[in-house]
C-alpha positions in Angstrom: 7.2 26.4 58.9 5.6 23.5 60.9 3.7 26.2 62.9 1.8 27.2 59.8 0.8 23.6 58.9 -0.4 23.1 62.4 -2.4 26.3 62.2 -4.4 25.1 59.2 -7.8 23.9 60.1 -8.6 20.2 59.5 -11.2 20.9 56.8 -8.8 22.7 54.6 -7.0 19.4 53.9 -10.3 17.9 52.8 -11.0 20.8 50.5 -7.5 20.5 48.9 -7.8 16.8 48.3 -11.3 17.2 46.9 -10.0 19.9 44.5 -7.1 17.7 43.4 -9.4 14.7 42.8 -11.9 16.8 40.9 -9.2 18.3 38.7 -7.7 14.9 38.0 -11.2 13.5 37.1 -11.8 16.5 34.9 -8.4 15.9 33.2 -9.1 12.2 32.6 -12.6 13.0 31.4 -11.3 15.4 28.8 -8.6 12.9 27.7 -11.3 10.2 27.5 -13.6 12.3 25.4 -10.8 13.3 23.0 -9.8 9.6 22.7 -13.4 8.6 22.0 -13.8 11.2 19.3 -10.5 10.2 17.6 -11.6 6.5 17.8 -15.0 7.3 16.2 -13.3 9.3 13.4 -10.9 6.4 12.8 -13.7 3.9 12.7 -15.8 6.0 10.3 -12.8 6.3 7.9 -12.2 2.6 8.3 -15.8 1.9 7.4 -15.6 4.1 4.3 -12.4 2.4 3.2 -13.9 -1.0 3.7 -17.0 0.0 1.7 -14.9 1.5 -1.1 -12.6 -1.6 -1.4 -15.4 -4.1 -1.0 -16.5 -3.4 -4.6 -13.4 -4.0 -6.7 -13.7 -3.6 -10.4 -13.5 -6.8 -12.4 -10.4 -7.2 -14.6 -10.9 -6.4 -18.2 -11.5 -9.3 -20.6 -9.0 -10.3 -23.3 -11.0 -8.5 -25.9 -10.9 -5.2 -24.1 -8.0 -3.9 -22.1 -4.6 -2.3 -22.2 -2.9 -5.5 -23.4 -4.9 -5.7 -26.6 -4.5 -1.9 -27.1 -0.8 -2.3 -27.2 -0.9 -5.4 -29.4 -3.1 -3.5 -31.9 -0.7 -0.6 -31.9 2.1 -3.0 -32.8 4.3 -2.4 -29.8 7.3 -4.7 -29.9 7.3 -5.4 -26.2 3.7 -6.7 -26.1 4.6 -10.4 -25.9 2.1 -11.3 -23.2 -1.3 -12.5 -24.3 -3.3 -12.2 -21.1 -4.8 -9.1 -19.6 -2.5 -6.9 -17.5 -3.3 -6.8 -13.8 -4.9 -3.6 -12.5 -3.1 -1.5 -10.0 -3.9 -2.8 -6.5 -4.5 -6.4 -7.6 -1.3 -7.5 -5.9 -2.9 -6.8 -2.5 -5.5 -9.6 -3.0 -3.4 -12.1 -5.0 -1.5 -15.0 -3.5 2.3 -14.6 -3.0 3.0 -17.6 -5.3 0.9 -16.0 -8.1 2.7 -12.6 -7.7 6.1 -14.4 -7.6 5.3 -16.3 -10.8 4.0 -13.1 -12.5 7.2 -11.3 -11.5 9.5 -13.9 -12.8 7.5 -14.3 -16.0 7.6 -10.6 -16.7 11.3 -10.5 -15.9 12.0 -13.3 -18.3 9.9 -11.5 -21.0 11.8 -8.3 -20.5 15.1 -10.1 -20.7 14.0 -11.9 -23.9 12.8 -8.6 -25.5 16.1 -6.9 -24.7 18.0 -9.9 -26.2 15.9 -9.8 -29.4 16.5 -6.0 -29.7 20.2 -6.5 -29.1 20.4 -9.2 -31.8 18.5 -7.1 -34.3 20.6 -4.0 -33.5 23.8 -6.0 -34.0 22.4 -7.5 -37.2 21.5 -4.0 -38.6 25.0 -2.7 -37.8 26.8 -5.7 -39.2 28.4 -6.5 -35.9 29.2 -10.1 -34.9 26.7 -11.7 -32.6 27.6 -12.7 -29.0 27.8 -16.4 -28.4 25.1 -16.3 -25.7 22.7 -14.7 -28.2 23.4 -17.3 -30.9 22.9 -20.3 -28.6 19.4 -19.1 -27.5 17.9 -18.7 -30.9 
């Protein structure tokens, strides 16, 4: 085996190393081009998303909106008087505001359930629970 390596001319090693370096440069060039194209596609989509979300619609006023439509229809659960937030408003709102809105709506739902329970028991002639009597 060593005899064959000794028999190789000196310039063949140079050709082998040049071919290896050229192939590795070609490989890294193709990877770099692919990465560049993916980055440009991502940046274009990011620009489109930024342009689309930079123009948010204004929330509807109290005279027009889903909250007044429910109140006009006479829905029993429409106890809130302000306009309802649009989907996606929570992304730009402060956490304290969202926490307050969550707790306020939770309390409103609990109160609405309690009122429905009181009315249902009154209609059936059943005795009221003490916790419902105390909160009237």
